[in-house]
Backbone bond lengths (Angstrom), bond angles and torsions (degrees), N, CA, C in turn:
res aa  C-N    CA-C-N  psi(-1)  N-CA   C-N-CA  omega(-1)  CA-C   N-CA-C  phi
1 M - - - 1.454 - - 1.518 107.81 -
2 T 1.319 116.63 130.84 1.451 120.82 -179.00 1.509 109.42 -125.94
3 G 1.351 114.97 167.86 1.455 119.90 -178.92 1.502 108.95 147.16
4 S 1.332 115.99 -157.76 1.455 119.32 -179.41 1.508 109.54 -144.53
5 V 1.308 114.89 158.77 1.452 120.91 179.04 1.519 108.34 -153.21
6 T 1.305 115.97 145.46 1.452 121.73 175.34 1.517 107.89 -105.82
7 L 1.327 115.88 119.23 1.461 121.42 -177.34 1.525 109.22 -110.59
8 N 1.329 115.46 119.75 1.459 121.96 176.72 1.519 108.03 -89.53
9 L 1.331 116.89 103.85 1.459 121.22 -176.05 1.524 112.35 -69.37
10 E 1.309 116.78 -23.53 1.468 119.48 -179.43 1.521 111.24 -76.30
11 S 1.333 116.44 -43.14 1.469 119.89 -178.92 1.513 112.42 -92.36
12 G 1.345 116.00 -19.46 1.449 119.11 -179.98 1.502 113.52 79.64
13 T 1.325 118.69 22.64 1.456 121.94 -179.41 1.517 109.92 -116.45
14 A 1.341 115.06 157.01 1.458 120.97 -179.62 1.514 109.41 -124.13
15 S 1.319 116.51 152.36 1.457 121.07 177.33 1.514 108.54 -144.09
16 G 1.320 115.64 152.35 1.452 119.41 -179.49 1.507 110.41 138.21
17 A 1.290 117.47 168.74 1.456 121.00 -175.78 1.516 111.38 -72.18
18 T 1.310 116.59 -46.24 1.457 120.78 179.97 1.514 109.13 -139.92
19 M 1.317 115.61 166.46 1.461 120.00 179.26 1.516 108.99 -111.83
20 T 1.314 116.57 133.01 1.449 120.61 -178.65 1.524 110.05 -70.92
21 I 1.310 117.17 119.22 1.463 122.51 177.92 1.519 107.29 -129.47
22 A 1.327 115.40 110.81 1.459 120.09 -176.33 1.508 111.08 -61.91
23 D 1.286 117.32 -34.82 1.452 121.29 -177.00 1.524 109.35 -119.56
24 G 1.324 116.30 110.97 1.465 119.96 179.06 1.513 112.10 -61.26
25 R 1.322 115.83 -27.92 1.460 120.36 178.76 1.520 110.66 -62.91
26 K 1.320 116.63 -37.01 1.456 120.52 179.53 1.523 110.79 -66.60
27 H 1.314 116.92 -40.21 1.461 120.85 178.44 1.525 110.77 -62.98
28 R 1.320 116.28 -43.48 1.469 119.35 178.44 1.527 110.77 -65.40
29 A 1.336 115.86 -34.04 1.468 119.18 178.14 1.524 111.30 -66.13
30 V 1.336 117.10 -35.40 1.462 120.76 176.59 1.524 110.01 -61.75
31 L 1.332 116.41 -45.65 1.462 120.81 179.35 1.530 110.70 -64.70
32 A 1.321 116.72 -41.27 1.464 120.21 179.68 1.525 110.75 -65.56
33 H 1.329 116.36 -40.86 1.466 121.47 177.34 1.528 110.25 -57.84
34 G 1.314 116.26 -46.59 1.459 120.75 -179.95 1.518 112.36 -63.72
35 A 1.334 116.63 -43.06 1.461 120.14 -178.92 1.527 111.81 -65.81
36 L 1.326 116.81 -41.73 1.463 121.00 179.67 1.522 111.75 -63.58
37 M 1.329 116.12 -44.61 1.455 119.68 -178.98 1.522 111.75 -70.15
38 L 1.320 116.83 -34.48 1.464 120.06 177.06 1.525 110.47 -63.19
39 L 1.326 116.86 -45.87 1.462 120.09 178.79 1.529 111.46 -63.60
40 A 1.326 116.11 -40.19 1.464 119.70 -177.10 1.517 111.95 -67.18
41 F 1.348 117.25 -50.35 1.460 120.40 -169.54 1.520 114.67 -97.17
42 I 1.316 117.51 -15.86 1.463 119.75 178.25 1.521 111.13 -101.00
43 V 1.336 116.93 -23.23 1.468 119.86 -176.76 1.525 111.96 -113.48
44 F 1.327 117.71 -67.26 1.465 120.10 -166.37 1.529 114.89 -77.53
45 F 1.324 118.92 -40.04 1.467 118.89 176.78 1.531 111.11 -63.16
46 P 1.349 118.91 -47.17 1.468 118.67 176.44 1.522 113.08 -61.74
47 M 1.328 117.98 -38.40 1.462 119.88 179.05 1.525 111.26 -65.21
48 G 1.323 116.54 -38.08 1.460 119.98 176.89 1.516 111.71 -65.09
49 A 1.332 115.94 -39.31 1.467 120.11 178.16 1.523 110.81 -65.63
50 L 1.323 117.12 -40.83 1.463 120.76 178.77 1.526 111.41 -65.78
51 A 1.322 116.70 -36.50 1.469 120.00 179.01 1.522 110.92 -62.25
52 A 1.333 116.71 -38.70 1.461 120.61 178.64 1.525 111.18 -75.65
53 R 1.311 116.89 -38.23 1.457 121.49 -179.34 1.522 111.80 -65.71
54 H 1.319 115.93 -37.41 1.466 120.29 -174.66 1.530 110.77 -117.06
55 K 1.310 114.33 52.81 1.459 120.23 178.45 1.520 112.56 -65.00
56 W 1.325 116.36 -16.25 1.465 120.41 178.20 1.534 111.61 -61.52
57 L 1.336 117.04 -18.91 1.466 119.55 176.39 1.528 111.74 -63.24
58 A 1.332 115.71 -19.37 1.466 120.82 177.08 1.529 110.83 -98.54
59 G 1.334 116.58 22.83 1.454 120.89 -178.28 1.518 113.10 -65.53
60 D 1.322 115.25 147.32 1.470 122.82 179.71 1.528 108.35 -117.62
61 N 1.341 116.82 106.94 1.468 120.72 -179.15 1.519 112.69 -64.39
62 V 1.316 116.55 -36.20 1.462 120.44 -175.19 1.523 110.84 -68.24
63 K 1.322 116.61 -46.61 1.462 120.55 -176.52 1.527 112.79 -95.39
64 G 1.318 117.12 -6.44 1.452 120.02 174.87 1.506 115.43 70.72
65 G 1.303 118.89 34.39 1.458 121.55 -179.20 1.513 111.80 -148.62
66 I 1.313 115.75 -165.52 1.464 122.50 -179.55 1.522 109.17 -112.11
67 R 1.322 115.94 124.45 1.462 119.61 177.11 1.531 110.12 -70.63
68 A 1.323 115.47 155.34 1.472 120.66 -177.07 1.522 113.21 -75.23
69 S 1.331 117.69 0.43 1.467 119.89 -178.77 1.525 111.68 -62.32
70 W 1.350 117.69 -28.65 1.470 119.68 177.73 1.525 110.13 -61.71
71 F 1.331 116.28 -38.99 1.460 119.90 -178.01 1.523 110.90 -70.20
72 H 1.330 116.58 -37.82 1.461 119.74 177.99 1.538 110.12 -63.08
73 A 1.339 116.28 -40.24 1.467 119.96 178.03 1.522 110.17 -66.30
74 H 1.328 117.06 -45.43 1.471 121.81 178.81 1.528 110.81 -58.02
75 R 1.308 116.35 -47.52 1.464 120.83 -178.39 1.527 111.30 -65.08
76 T 1.328 117.47 -40.92 1.459 120.89 -179.72 1.519 111.41 -63.36
77 F 1.334 116.69 -47.08 1.464 120.21 179.21 1.524 111.60 -62.26
78 Q 1.331 116.64 -41.33 1.458 119.85 -177.75 1.527 111.84 -69.64
79 I 1.321 117.22 -37.47 1.462 119.93 177.97 1.524 110.57 -65.44
80 L 1.344 116.61 -43.22 1.463 120.10 177.08 1.526 110.93 -60.26
81 A 1.331 116.30 -44.63 1.465 120.37 179.51 1.523 110.98 -64.32
82 L 1.325 116.34 -40.42 1.466 120.19 178.65 1.518 111.11 -60.98
83 L 1.323 117.60 -47.26 1.461 121.45 -179.19 1.528 111.54 -63.87
84 L 1.323 116.28 -43.03 1.469 120.05 179.85 1.524 111.26 -64.41
85 S 1.330 116.69 -44.20 1.459 119.77 -178.70 1.527 111.84 -68.22
86 L 1.321 117.05 -37.57 1.466 119.78 176.83 1.526 111.15 -64.98
87 A 1.329 116.17 -38.85 1.462 119.84 177.61 1.527 110.61 -64.70
88 G 1.334 116.84 -43.74 1.455 120.56 178.54 1.512 112.29 -65.20
89 F 1.318 116.66 -39.65 1.468 120.77 179.23 1.526 110.82 -67.65
90 T 1.329 116.50 -38.04 1.466 120.76 178.03 1.528 110.81 -62.71
91 L 1.323 116.40 -39.58 1.466 120.04 176.39 1.531 110.60 -59.58
92 A 1.327 115.79 -42.77 1.463 119.66 -179.80 1.527 111.44 -62.94
93 L 1.317 116.54 -35.56 1.469 120.18 -178.05 1.526 112.30 -78.06
94 V 1.323 116.37 -41.82 1.469 121.12 -171.49 1.524 112.60 -86.35
95 V 1.324 116.62 -44.06 1.463 120.01 -171.61 1.518 112.16 -89.70
96 F 1.338 116.74 -40.87 1.453 119.49 -175.67 1.526 110.97 -79.83
97 D 1.312 114.75 150.26 1.461 120.12 176.61 1.529 107.48 -87.84
98 V 1.333 115.97 84.27 1.457 121.25 -174.17 1.523 110.79 -103.03
99 S 1.314 116.06 127.23 1.456 121.67 172.48 1.515 108.12 -102.16
100 W 1.338 116.50 130.73 1.458 119.83 -175.75 1.518 112.52 -93.56
101 K 1.323 116.51 8.17 1.457 119.75 174.21 1.530 108.93 -87.21
102 L 1.324 115.76 136.72 1.450 118.78 177.36 1.530 109.93 -61.10
103 S 1.312 114.53 136.14 1.457 119.28 -176.41 1.527 111.01 -67.33
104 E 1.346 115.28 136.80 1.452 119.84 174.92 1.533 108.67 -71.73
105 S 1.310 115.38 154.34 1.464 119.15 -178.84 1.520 111.49 -60.62
106 S 1.341 116.21 -28.58 1.456 120.58 -178.88 1.524 112.66 -88.66
107 A 1.354 116.36 -8.58 1.469 120.24 -179.49 1.519 108.99 -103.99
108 P 1.333 117.25 107.22 1.464 120.07 -177.61 1.525 111.74 -66.11
109 T 1.314 115.83 147.12 1.462 122.56 176.49 1.522 108.70 -101.06
110 P 1.328 118.05 164.26 1.466 119.55 179.75 1.524 112.99 -58.41
111 H 1.334 116.79 -25.90 1.460 120.88 -177.53 1.520 108.66 -155.87
112 K 1.304 116.96 151.10 1.466 120.76 -178.62 1.529 112.57 -64.77
113 L 1.337 116.96 -21.59 1.463 121.24 178.46 1.526 112.57 -99.47
114 Y 1.326 116.02 7.56 1.462 120.51 -174.75 1.527 111.90 -60.03
115 D 1.333 117.70 -51.17 1.466 120.90 -178.33 1.521 111.75 -63.45
116 L 1.325 116.48 -40.47 1.467 120.14 178.67 1.526 110.75 -60.83
117 H 1.328 116.24 -47.34 1.461 120.68 -179.14 1.529 111.41 -63.57
118 R 1.311 115.99 -42.50 1.456 121.34 -176.73 1.532 111.81 -68.15
119 I 1.325 116.78 -51.54 1.463 120.65 -175.32 1.527 111.58 -71.00
120 L 1.335 116.45 -45.03 1.465 119.46 179.63 1.528 110.78 -65.39
121 G 1.330 115.86 -32.54 1.461 119.38 177.06 1.521 111.92 -63.93
122 V 1.323 116.82 -40.57 1.470 120.91 178.07 1.527 110.31 -65.30
123 V 1.329 116.61 -41.80 1.472 120.52 178.61 1.526 110.55 -61.21
124 V 1.316 116.40 -45.21 1.464 120.54 -179.57 1.523 110.97 -62.11
125 M 1.327 117.16 -43.12 1.458 119.73 -179.58 1.522 111.70 -66.70
126 A 1.329 116.42 -33.44 1.467 119.48 174.81 1.523 110.03 -63.47
127 F 1.333 117.12 -41.65 1.460 121.15 177.03 1.528 111.26 -63.71
128 V 1.325 116.22 -38.51 1.471 120.66 179.42 1.526 110.47 -60.58
129 V 1.327 116.55 -44.83 1.467 120.68 179.85 1.524 110.48 -65.91
130 I 1.340 116.97 -41.18 1.460 120.51 178.24 1.530 110.54 -62.02
131 Q 1.324 116.36 -42.18 1.461 120.47 179.44 1.525 111.66 -63.06
132 A 1.328 115.98 -41.82 1.463 119.79 179.04 1.522 110.80 -63.34
133 A 1.332 116.16 -42.75 1.463 120.26 178.54 1.527 111.07 -65.61
134 A 1.334 116.51 -39.49 1.465 120.38 179.34 1.520 111.19 -64.19
135 G 1.337 116.08 -36.73 1.454 119.24 178.05 1.517 112.26 -65.20
136 L 1.320 116.57 -36.85 1.461 120.66 179.67 1.528 112.34 -75.27
137 L 1.320 116.08 -30.39 1.465 120.74 -174.25 1.528 112.52 -105.18
138 R 1.330 117.35 22.54 1.462 119.35 -178.61 1.529 110.57 -60.48
139 P 1.329 117.68 138.08 1.477 121.29 -179.41 1.518 111.48 -71.12
140 K 1.312 116.34 163.32 1.452 122.02 177.87 1.522 110.22 -62.50
141 L 1.331 115.30 157.63 1.457 120.57 -178.80 1.518 111.96 -59.16
142 T 1.322 117.37 -30.94 1.460 121.76 -177.47 1.526 113.13 -89.03
143 S 1.329 117.21 -1.57 1.463 120.71 -177.58 1.531 111.07 -69.68
144 N 1.327 115.99 146.99 1.461 121.51 177.29 1.531 111.59 -68.30
145 F 1.337 116.44 -18.95 1.457 121.07 -178.97 1.526 112.34 -91.53
146 R 1.335 116.28 -1.79 1.459 119.66 -173.12 1.534 112.50 -61.48
147 L 1.319 117.47 -46.28 1.462 120.81 -177.54 1.520 111.19 -63.75
148 A 1.338 116.73 -43.43 1.467 120.77 179.02 1.524 110.43 -64.77
149 W 1.338 116.46 -41.09 1.470 120.02 178.53 1.520 110.74 -62.41
150 R 1.325 116.83 -44.56 1.463 121.31 -178.34 1.524 110.87 -60.93
151 F 1.338 116.28 -44.99 1.462 120.03 179.71 1.535 110.33 -64.02
152 G 1.330 116.75 -44.82 1.458 120.00 -179.40 1.514 113.07 -65.46
153 H 1.328 116.03 -41.61 1.462 120.46 -178.98 1.526 111.24 -65.17
154 M 1.324 116.41 -43.48 1.463 120.25 179.17 1.529 111.26 -67.00
155 S 1.335 117.00 -44.51 1.466 120.78 -177.27 1.529 111.51 -64.91
156 L 1.334 115.67 -47.58 1.461 119.34 -179.81 1.529 110.88 -66.61
157 G 1.322 116.56 -32.41 1.459 120.27 178.28 1.523 112.26 -62.80
158 W 1.330 116.65 -47.97 1.463 119.88 178.91 1.526 111.25 -67.76
159 L 1.344 117.45 -37.35 1.468 120.33 177.78 1.521 110.85 -63.83
160 T 1.331 116.27 -43.17 1.464 120.83 179.03 1.522 111.22 -61.44
161 T 1.325 116.29 -43.92 1.461 120.44 179.39 1.520 111.10 -63.14
162 A 1.336 116.83 -44.36 1.468 120.58 -179.18 1.521 111.35 -63.82
163 L 1.337 117.26 -46.14 1.464 120.42 179.30 1.528 111.01 -65.49
164 G 1.335 116.53 -36.89 1.458 119.97 177.61 1.515 111.94 -61.84
165 I 1.321 116.54 -38.31 1.464 120.74 177.94 1.529 110.24 -64.71
166 V 1.329 116.61 -40.51 1.467 120.68 177.80 1.536 110.28 -61.49
167 V 1.341 116.21 -44.81 1.468 120.41 179.38 1.523 111.09 -61.32
168 V 1.325 116.82 -39.37 1.464 120.45 179.12 1.529 110.70 -63.57
169 F 1.322 117.49 -44.64 1.463 119.76 179.75 1.529 111.29 -64.53
170 V 1.317 117.44 -37.93 1.470 120.28 175.19 1.527 109.50 -63.16
171 G 1.328 116.33 -41.20 1.462 120.27 177.76 1.522 112.54 -63.10
172 V 1.329 116.96 -36.56 1.461 120.97 178.07 1.529 110.64 -62.49
173 V 1.332 115.93 -41.90 1.470 120.02 177.84 1.530 110.45 -62.69
174 M 1.334 116.85 -44.38 1.455 120.74 179.36 1.528 111.35 -66.66
175 M 1.331 116.78 -35.36 1.459 120.38 178.49 1.525 110.45 -62.94
176 H 1.310 115.98 -37.22 1.468 120.65 178.55 1.524 111.49 -71.68
177 D 1.328 116.17 -45.40 1.459 119.86 -173.62 1.528 113.29 -76.61
178 L 1.320 117.20 -40.07 1.465 120.29 -174.50 1.524 113.28 -95.04
179 E 1.329 116.43 -36.99 1.469 119.41 -178.38 1.524 112.29 -98.96
180 L 1.349 115.70 1.14 1.464 121.60 178.08 1.525 112.22 57.14
181 Q 1.308 115.80 34.42 1.454 120.93 177.22 1.534 110.18 -81.04
182 P 1.320 118.31 134.11 1.475 120.25 178.34 1.527 110.55 -60.48
183 W 1.330 116.15 144.61 1.456 120.21 179.06 1.524 111.75 -56.06
184 V 1.329 115.64 -37.88 1.464 119.18 -175.49 1.526 112.04 -63.17
185 N 1.329 117.73 -25.80 1.462 121.25 -177.86 1.525 112.55 -71.43
186 W 1.328 117.45 -28.98 1.458 120.44 -173.93 1.525 113.28 -123.45
187 L 1.325 117.13 -46.22 1.461 119.09 -176.97 1.524 111.79 -68.12
188 L 1.323 117.02 -41.38 1.471 120.09 -177.74 1.529 112.71 -61.57
189 P 1.347 119.59 -53.01 1.468 118.27 178.67 1.523 112.92 -63.23
190 T 1.347 116.76 -34.39 1.468 119.66 179.24 1.525 110.67 -63.46
191 V 1.320 116.36 -47.51 1.468 120.96 -178.50 1.525 110.84 -67.73
192 L 1.327 117.23 -41.67 1.459 120.51 -178.72 1.529 111.68 -64.58
193 L 1.322 116.95 -46.92 1.463 120.67 -179.13 1.528 111.10 -64.42
194 L 1.322 115.26 -45.35 1.462 119.21 -179.72 1.523 110.94 -66.51
195 G 1.330 116.37 -38.50 1.461 120.36 178.24 1.516 112.39 -63.05
196 L 1.326 117.00 -42.11 1.463 120.71 178.50 1.523 111.60 -63.59
197 L 1.321 116.79 -41.45 1.465 120.34 179.36 1.528 111.32 -68.56
198 L 1.329 117.07 -38.05 1.456 120.20 176.88 1.521 111.01 -64.75
199 L 1.315 116.82 -41.83 1.464 120.99 177.89 1.524 110.97 -63.08
200 A 1.334 115.57 -44.78 1.466 119.49 177.83 1.523 111.07 -61.95
201 G 1.326 115.75 -40.49 1.459 119.98 179.50 1.520 112.33 -63.32
202 M 1.328 117.49 -40.69 1.462 120.90 179.31 1.525 111.79 -66.55
203 V 1.331 115.84 -42.18 1.470 119.67 178.54 1.525 110.53 -63.05
204 L 1.334 116.29 -45.53 1.463 120.36 179.50 1.523 111.71 -64.21
205 E 1.336 116.46 -35.75 1.464 120.05 179.54 1.528 110.98 -64.60
206 V 1.326 116.72 -41.60 1.464 120.73 177.85 1.528 110.46 -62.84
207 M 1.328 116.51 -44.33 1.463 120.76 179.25 1.526 111.01 -63.17
208 K 1.321 115.87 -40.17 1.465 120.77 -179.99 1.526 111.41 -64.40
209 L 1.324 116.47 -43.97 1.460 120.47 -179.98 1.529 111.25 -64.15
210 K 1.316 116.93 -36.09 1.463 120.11 177.24 1.523 110.94 -64.57
211 L 1.329 116.47 -41.69 1.462 120.27 178.00 1.529 111.04 -63.32
212 Q 1.320 116.54 -42.29 1.459 119.84 -179.88 1.530 111.48 -67.64
213 K 1.324 116.56 -39.36 1.463 120.11 179.54 1.520 111.15 -63.39
214 A 1.328 116.60 -35.72 1.464 121.31 179.24 1.527 111.87 -86.17
215 D 1.333 117.12 5.49 1.465 123.11 -178.97 1.528 111.93 58.22
216 R 1.310 115.38 37.17 1.463 120.27 176.31 1.527 111.16 -97.80
217 Y 1.335 115.46 -15.22 1.465 119.70 179.98 1.516 108.42 -143.11
218 R 1.348 115.90 129.34 1.460 122.10 177.71 1.529 108.28 -123.31
219 P 1.335 117.08 104.76 1.466 120.28 -176.20 1.515 114.07 -57.86
220 S 1.330 117.79 -35.76 1.461 119.95 -175.48 1.523 113.06 -66.97
221 S 1.333 116.40 -35.05 1.470 120.40 -177.76 1.518 113.19 -107.53
222 H 1.353 116.29 -8.56 1.468 122.11 -176.52 1.519 112.25 67.34
223 Y 1.314 117.32 21.20 1.464 119.40 173.03 1.515 108.44 -68.97
224 Y 1.330 116.79 138.11 1.461 121.22 179.79 1.515 110.10 -147.49
225 N 1.333 115.71 131.98 1.460 122.22 172.59 1.510 107.02 -157.38
226 S 1.315 117.45 112.70 1.462 121.07 -174.11 1.510 112.87 -78.19
227 A 1.345 118.91 -7.70 1.457 120.99 -179.15 1.520 109.82 -70.91
228 A 1.340 116.73 141.87 1.460 121.29 -178.44 1.517 110.37 -73.86
229 T 1.355 117.01 151.61 1.459 121.84 176.67 1.516 109.74 -126.41
230 D 1.360 115.53 148.07 1.449 119.04 177.87 1.519 109.43 -94.72
231 D 1.319 117.65 -172.65 1.452 122.27 -175.72 1.519 112.94 -64.10
232 L 1.342 117.40 -25.54 1.457 120.60 -179.75 1.522 111.89 -87.36
233 G 1.336 115.47 0.03 1.456 119.18 178.27 1.516 112.83 81.77
234 K 1.353 117.80 12.10 1.452 120.92 179.28 1.515 109.28 -84.50
235 V 1.290 116.58 137.64 1.458 120.96 -178.75 1.509 110.03 -80.75
236 V 1.338 115.90 132.23 1.449 121.34 -179.71 1.516 107.75 -116.87
237 T 1.287 118.53 116.83 1.459 122.63 178.48 1.507 109.74 -133.74
238 D 1.341 115.09 163.29 1.452 120.65 178.80 1.518 112.02 -69.52
239 Q 1.306 116.82 -18.80 1.455 120.12 -177.08 1.521 112.30 -89.19
240 G 1.330 116.81 -3.37 1.471 118.38 179.02 1.502 112.12 110.01
241 N 1.322 114.88 147.44 1.456 120.21 -177.09 1.519 113.02 -64.74
242 G 1.321 117.68 -30.64 1.462 119.86 -175.70 1.507 112.42 -63.68
243 A 1.323 116.78 -53.03 1.458 120.56 -177.18 1.520 111.22 -66.82
244 A 1.347 116.20 -39.23 1.459 119.28 -178.85 1.517 111.45 -67.90
245 S 1.320 116.57 -41.28 1.461 119.65 179.61 1.519 111.17 -63.83
246 K 1.306 116.20 -36.85 1.457 120.49 177.98 1.520 110.33 -63.77
247 A 1.342 115.26 -41.81 1.467 118.96 179.58 1.518 110.80 -64.71
248 R 1.354 116.20 -40.15 1.457 118.92 -179.31 1.516 111.66 -70.58
249 G 1.342 115.69 -37.49 1.453 118.76 -179.59 1.511 112.17 -64.09
250 G 1.334 115.94 -36.55 1.463 118.85 -178.86 1.508 113.59 -84.95
251 S 1.352 115.79 -12.32 1.467 118.51 -175.29 1.511 112.44 -65.41
252 Q 1.337 117.72 -40.35 1.451 119.45 -177.83 1.519 111.93 -66.44
253 Q 1.351 117.45 -35.10 1.458 120.54 179.41 1.517 111.50 -69.86
254 Q 1.324 116.12 -31.34 1.459 119.76 -176.83 1.529 112.10 -94.07
255 L 1.339 117.45 -4.37 1.454 120.78 -172.66 1.519 112.53 -59.61
256 H 1.327 116.60 -42.70 1.463 119.18 -177.64 1.526 111.38 -62.61
257 N 1.327 117.17 -42.37 1.462 120.19 -179.34 1.514 112.20 -68.30
258 V 1.337 115.05 -39.74 1.468 118.90 -178.22 1.520 110.79 -64.45
259 N 1.351 116.28 -38.73 1.442 120.67 -173.40 1.511 114.25 -97.01
260 A 1.325 117.45 5.88 1.470 120.15 -176.04 1.522 111.31 -55.23
261 V 1.337 115.42 -47.37 1.460 119.75 178.99 1.519 110.37 -79.68
262 S 1.346 116.26 -43.80 1.456 120.57 -175.45 1.517 111.85 -62.66
263 S 1.331 118.29 -47.71 1.454 120.82 -176.99 1.525 111.08 -67.40
264 D 1.302 116.41 -37.95 1.460 119.39 -178.44 1.522 111.25 -67.23
265 A 1.334 115.81 -19.81 1.469 119.67 -178.20 1.508 112.79 -86.92
266 V 1.337 117.84 -13.05 1.464 120.37 -174.59 1.515 110.95 -63.85
């Protein structure tokens, strides 16, 4: 690819019809890097987090617990995100001419956000690897470290996702300024995908809080029963009090078996 471009090193912006790229392969690698990271941090990592946050969607009314399908979905999304992010990070290391020394004040960088994108990206990927290792090495449900592990895994997971989103938006700005990519090509899909997931998350959060307020879902024990209850604790269902009461009465006895896999995966 040939052409010319005017790069303002002070403002970090570029102008011109095309950008001179000696190696077309490098330009395609930049686009591939952006696409991989967008899918990982805007789609699959958030979806995996939502699957864990709203495990009640896998609730079992009959047995009164949470099926392990939420964990399978969480694990699948996270593995996909891990593979995509590792592929994108590998492209940055192998194809791009990256210097890991902090830029001197007198040495201009390709873009004013270059150091932020580079350093924060490394931090995020380190968190991703730690999260993957933590998922594999989670302690047993009966371990004294289980509660601390759960809190750390959840907290670092949301932090990693949030920082990853920031890195993606910084990358979108650099893609526009340095690669002369139209905003609509990158910013629009990023905002739309993230907006849809945020909307879904808010709706699910409201539904979850309603279930907890009605004592139909208890996150700590994974108890779940979508049937409504009155002030006396009697279950009211369209199928009749007899069948519903029987289901509720047996739910506590079966709760441990239903959640054996699900709880251990939290």
